[in-house]
C-alpha positions in Angstrom: -121.9 -199.5 201.8 -123.9 -201.0 199.2 -125.9 -200.0 196.0 -129.6 -200.1 196.3 -130.2 -202.3 193.3 -131.7 -200.5 190.3 -130.5 -197.4 191.1 -128.5 -196.4 187.7 -131.3 -197.9 185.4 -133.8 -195.6 187.8 -131.5 -192.4 187.2 -130.9 -193.2 183.8 -134.7 -193.2 183.9 -135.1 -190.0 185.2 -132.2 -187.8 182.9 -133.9 -189.7 180.1 -137.6 -188.2 181.0 -135.7 -184.8 181.5 -134.3 -184.7 178.4 -137.6 -185.7 176.6 -139.5 -183.3 178.6 -136.7 -180.4 177.5 -137.0 -181.5 174.0 -140.3 -181.2 173.9 -141.2 -177.6 176.0 -138.2 -176.4 173.6 -138.2 -178.4 170.7 -135.2 -179.5 168.6 -131.5 -179.1 170.9 -128.1 -180.1 170.4 -125.9 -182.5 172.4 -124.3 -179.4 174.1 -127.8 -177.8 174.6 -129.3 -180.7 176.0 -126.3 -181.5 178.3 -126.1 -177.4 179.4 -129.8 -177.7 180.3 -130.0 -181.3 182.0 -126.6 -180.3 183.9 -125.2 -183.8 182.6 -121.6 -184.0 180.6 -121.0 -184.2 176.9 -120.3 -187.7 177.4 -123.1 -188.6 179.5 -125.6 -186.5 177.5 -124.2 -188.3 173.7 -124.6 -191.7 175.5 -128.1 -190.1 176.6 -129.1 -189.5 173.1 -127.9 -192.2 171.4 -129.8 -194.6 173.7 -133.0 -192.2 172.7 -132.3 -192.4 169.2 -131.9 -196.5 169.7 -135.5 -196.7 171.5 -136.6 -194.5 168.2 -137.9 -191.7 170.8 -136.1 -189.4 169.0 -134.2 -188.4 165.9 -131.9 -186.4 163.8 -134.0 -183.3 163.0 -132.2 -182.9 159.8 -131.3 -179.2 160.8 -128.1 -178.0 162.8 -126.8 -175.2 165.4 -125.3 -173.0 162.7 -122.3 -175.1 162.7 -120.9 -178.1 161.3 -119.8 -181.1 163.1 -121.8 -183.7 165.5 -122.1 -181.5 167.9 -124.2 -179.4 166.3 -126.5 -181.9 165.4 -130.5 -180.4 166.7 -132.4 -183.5 167.9 -136.3 -183.8 168.6 -139.3 -186.2 169.3 -140.2 -188.4 167.3 -143.6 -187.6 167.3 -144.8 -190.2 165.0 -144.1 -193.0 167.7 -147.9 -192.4 168.9 -150.7 -190.6 168.3 -153.7 -190.0 170.6 -157.1 -188.5 169.5 -159.4 -186.1 171.4 -162.9 -185.7 170.9 -165.2 -182.6 171.5 -169.2 -183.9 171.7 -171.8 -181.3 172.1 -175.7 -182.2 171.1 -175.3 -180.9 168.1 -171.8 -181.8 166.7 -168.6 -183.8 167.3 -165.4 -182.5 166.3 -162.6 -184.5 166.7 -158.7 -184.1 166.4 -155.5 -186.6 166.3 -152.0 -185.1 167.8 -148.4 -187.2 167.5 -146.5 -187.2 170.6 -145.1 -183.9 170.3 -148.9 -182.1 170.6 -148.4 -181.3 166.6 -152.0 -181.6 165.3 -152.0 -184.0 162.0 -156.1 -183.9 161.2 -159.6 -183.1 162.5 -162.7 -183.6 161.3 -166.4 -182.7 162.4 -169.3 -184.7 162.0 -172.4 -182.4 162.7 -175.3 -184.4 164.8 -178.1 -181.8 165.1 -181.4 -183.9 166.4 -179.9 -187.2 166.6 -181.7 -189.8 168.2 -180.5 -192.1 170.8 -179.4 -194.8 169.1 -176.0 -194.7 166.7 -173.8 -193.0 169.4 -170.7 -195.7 169.5 -171.1 -195.3 165.3 -171.0 -191.5 165.4 -168.1 -191.6 167.9 -165.8 -193.4 165.1 -166.6 -192.2 162.3 -165.5 -188.8 164.0 -162.2 -190.8 165.1 -162.0 -192.2 161.4 -162.6 -188.9 159.9 -159.8 -187.0 161.9 -157.6 -190.2 161.3 -158.4 -190.2 157.6 -157.0 -186.7 157.0 -154.1 -187.4 158.8 -153.5 -190.5 156.7 -153.9 -193.3 159.6 -155.9 -195.7 160.6 -157.1 -196.9 164.5 -154.5 -198.8 164.4 -151.5 -196.2 165.0 -153.8 -194.7 168.1 -152.5 -195.1 171.3 -155.3 -193.3 173.1 -158.8 -191.1 173.1 -160.2 -188.8 175.4 -163.3 -187.5 175.3 -165.1 -184.6 176.6 -168.6 -184.2 177.6 -171.2 -182.1 179.0 -171.7 -183.1 182.3 -170.2 -185.6 184.3 -170.3 -189.7 184.5 -171.0 -191.1 187.8 -168.2 -193.5 188.7 -169.8 -195.7 191.0 -172.8 -196.6 187.6 -171.5 -195.6 184.6 -174.1 -193.3 184.0 -173.7 -189.9 182.2 -175.3 -187.2 185.1 -175.9 -183.3 184.6 -176.6 -183.3 180.7 -180.0 -184.4 179.8 -179.9 -182.4 176.6 -176.9 -185.1 175.1 -179.4 -187.8 173.7 -177.5 -191.5 173.6 -175.1 -190.7 176.1 -176.7 -192.2 179.2 -177.1 -195.7 178.9 -174.9 -197.9 182.0 -173.0 -199.8 179.2 -171.7 -196.8 177.0 -168.9 -196.6 178.2 -167.8 -200.5 177.6 -169.5 -200.4 174.8 -166.8 -197.4 173.9 -164.1 -198.9 174.9 -164.5 -202.7 173.0 -165.7 -200.9 169.7 -162.8 -198.0 170.0 -159.9 -201.0 170.9 -157.4 -198.2 172.8 -157.1 -197.1 176.5 -160.1 -194.5 176.8 -160.8 -191.9 178.8 -164.5 -189.9 179.3 -164.6 -186.1 180.8 -166.4 -183.3 181.6 -165.7 -180.6 178.9 -165.3 -178.2 181.1 -162.6 -180.4 183.2 -160.7 -180.0 179.9 -160.7 -176.6 179.3 -159.5 -176.2 182.2 -156.6 -178.9 181.6 -155.6 -177.2 179.0 -155.3 -174.1 180.9 -153.1 -176.2 183.1 -151.1 -177.5 180.7 -150.5 -175.0 178.0 -152.1 -172.1 179.5 -152.2 -169.1 182.4 -152.7 -172.0 185.2 -149.4 -173.7 184.2 -148.0 -172.2 187.8 -151.2 -172.3 189.9 -152.2 -175.4 191.7 -155.8 -173.9 192.7 -157.4 -172.2 190.7 -161.5 -172.7 189.4 -162.2 -172.3 185.6 -165.3 -170.6 185.1 -167.2 -171.6 181.9 -170.1 -169.1 180.2 -171.7 -170.1 176.9 -175.7 -171.3 176.3 -175.0 -172.7 179.8 -172.6 -171.9 183.0 -170.7 -174.4 184.3 -166.7 -174.8 186.3 -163.8 -176.7 186.5 -161.9 -177.3 189.8 -158.2 -177.9 190.3 -156.8 -178.5 194.0 -153.7 -179.2 194.7 -153.0 -179.7 191.0 -155.4 -182.1 190.5 -158.9 -182.1 189.3 -161.8 -182.0 191.5 -164.4 -184.2 190.2 -166.7 -185.3 193.2 -168.4 -188.1 194.4 -170.8 -188.4 191.5 -168.5 -186.6 189.0 -171.0 -183.2 189.6 -167.7 -181.3 190.9 -168.2 -177.7 189.4 -171.5 -178.2 187.9 -172.3 -174.6 189.1 -175.3 -173.8 186.9 -177.3 -176.0 189.7 -176.2 -173.4 192.5 -179.0 -171.3 194.0 -178.4 -167.6 193.8 -179.8 -164.2 195.3 -182.1 -162.8 192.7 -183.5 -165.2 190.9 -186.3 -167.8 192.1 -185.5 -170.7 194.0 -185.6 -173.9 191.3 -186.7 -177.3 192.6 -186.2 -180.3 190.8 -183.2 -179.3 189.8 -182.0 -182.5 187.8 -185.4 -182.7 185.9 -185.9 -179.0 184.7 -181.6 -179.3 184.3 -181.6 -175.4 185.5 -180.8 -173.5 188.8 -179.7 -170.7 189.6 -176.5 -169.7 188.2 -177.9 -170.3 185.1 -181.2 -168.5 185.3 -179.0 -165.4 186.1 -175.7 -166.1 183.6 -176.6 -168.4 181.0 -177.2 -167.5 177.1 -181.2 -167.1 177.5 -180.5 -165.1 180.3 -177.9 -162.7 178.5 -180.4 -162.0 175.8 -182.9 -161.4 177.2 -180.6 -158.8 179.2 -178.7 -156.9 175.6 -182.6 -157.0 174.3 -183.5 -155.3 177.7 -181.2 -152.7 177.2 -182.3 -152.6 172.7 -179.6 -154.5 171.7 -180.1 -156.6 169.1 -178.0 -160.5 168.4 -178.8 -163.7 167.4 -176.8 -165.2 170.1 -175.5 -164.6 173.4 -171.8 -164.3 172.7 -172.7 -161.9 169.9 -174.8 -160.1 172.2 -171.6 -159.1 174.8 -169.9 -158.6 171.8 -172.2 -156.1 170.8 -172.6 -154.3 173.7 -168.3 -153.3 173.6 -169.6 -151.3 170.6 -172.5 -149.1 172.9 -171.9 -146.2 175.0 -175.0 -146.3 177.6 -176.8 -149.7 176.8 -173.7 -151.7 176.3 -172.3 -150.6 179.5 -175.5 -151.5 181.5 -174.9 -154.8 179.9 -171.6 -155.6 180.1 -172.2 -153.8 184.0 -174.7 -156.2 185.2 -173.3 -159.3 183.3 -170.6 -158.9 185.3 -172.3 -158.6 188.4 -173.9 -161.5 187.7 -170.5 -163.3 187.0 -169.5 -162.2 190.4 -172.4 -163.2 192.4 -171.7 -166.8 191.4 -168.2 -166.5 191.6 -168.6 -165.3 195.0 -169.8 -168.1 196.3 -167.3 -170.7 194.4 -164.2 -168.3 196.2 -165.8 -168.8 199.9 -165.8 -172.5 199.8 -162.8 -173.1 197.6 -160.3 -170.5 198.0 -158.7 -170.4 194.6 -155.5 -168.4 194.1 -156.7 -167.6 190.2 -160.3 -167.6 188.3 -159.9 -168.5 184.5 -162.9 -166.8 182.7 -163.7 -168.9 179.4 -166.2 -170.1 177.3 -167.6 -168.3 174.4 -170.1 -165.4 176.1 -167.7 -164.8 178.4 -164.3 -164.0 176.5 -166.4 -161.9 174.1 -166.4 -159.2 176.9 -162.7 -159.2 176.5 -160.1 -157.1 179.5 -163.6 -155.0 179.7 -165.4 -157.7 181.1 -162.8 -159.2 183.0 -161.8 -156.0 185.0 -165.7 -155.4 185.7 -166.1 -158.8 187.2 -162.9 -158.6 189.3 -163.6 -155.1 190.7 -167.5 -156.2 191.6 -166.4 -159.8 193.2 -163.7 -157.4 195.2 -166.5 -156.3 196.6 -168.9 -159.7 197.3 -165.8 -162.4 198.4 -163.4 -161.5 201.3 -160.3 -163.9 199.3 -159.1 -162.1 196.2 -158.0 -164.4 193.6 -156.7 -163.4 190.5 -159.1 -163.4 187.2 -157.7 -163.6 183.8 -159.7 -164.5 180.4 -158.5 -167.5 179.7 -155.3 -168.4 177.0 -157.3 -171.1 174.5 -159.6 -169.6 172.6 -159.6 -171.7 169.8 -161.6 -175.4 170.4 -160.6 -175.7 174.5 -161.6 -178.7 175.1 -160.7 -180.2 172.0 -157.3 -178.6 173.5 -157.9 -180.3 176.5 -158.9 -183.5 175.6 -155.7 -183.9 173.9 -153.5 -182.5 176.3 -155.1 -185.7 178.7 -154.6 -188.0 176.6 -151.2 -187.3 175.6 -149.9 -186.6 179.3 -151.0 -190.2 180.1 -149.4 -191.5 176.4 -146.5 -189.6 177.2 -145.7 -191.2 180.6 -146.1 -194.9 178.9 -143.8 -194.2 175.7 -141.1 -192.3 177.6 -140.9 -194.8 180.3 -137.4 -195.9 180.0 -136.8 -197.6 183.1 -137.4 -200.8 181.9 -135.7 -200.9 178.5 -132.4 -202.7 177.5 -129.3 -201.0 179.0 -127.9 -199.6 176.2 
């Protein structure tokens, strides 16, 4: 029986990718360990490592597994073969970071943008990227891909940013083209809450969940919806813009695009949380501080947490009724400030308001989750491109 042309090359490429993924997951491995984990024989594992080393994808780590000899040499991913940049954009600042192919952050930068006009958006983005590259000792020639997170979402039919009127300078229909031309490497722009969900999906609590919702609570309320392992963005990029969700307990908001508000935002957004805390005698300057203060005060604090949990559960009940996720990840500074106590209250209240009973977990990624998601998104595509050895010369 004739063999399918290219099959040996394809099998080699599949084994190569499996080995590279294992090195990413476990760190440096010896030939013996790699052979054991992949199920390959020692000679085949040796040939695989030699092939990947010749391609510049792996190199000897300089350490050994404890005993002398070639089989004790440890090998690791060559992180410097490609670098990616991630950006987290808000109305007051742009935070950027650069990571190597292993995901190690090698440079970061923060550019304050308070009160900026609509002009100079491209220049500010470039300054943020160059700042992180400079800290890493790199320049734009070393970049493979850039991922940017913004509030709202870019409508794929028009190229315009929607659901984020508070972000000046990001609403031109030509902005994505102008950014791509200026950056001169592949560019992706994604909703910030979606990127927080990507971080949880890749390196957080949602690694084993194909259907989950991430609820985000800071000054604004938002959500990300993952169905069958893929982000659901909607026809206009507006999936997850739950701040506009009409809910009981608040007046119906009309002309929501002009007012940039809706029922869930009026229930559980930053200003309502501050108002709730002050009504119970708790003083705080920010919504996050208000929830943290509630944890420290019996009586008034308990009332604030109970009411906030009820408000979150009302919104989640509407989401759960439509999406029926297996997991809900609670994220964003205001929600995570409530910790496990708030999570338990939301879980109990949701059980009273919804038929499905998804698990509720606090986010695993606490520091810069949007930025972490931007890097993870850029790394996923870059690794697929760099690790593709199917067309490489046979060695």
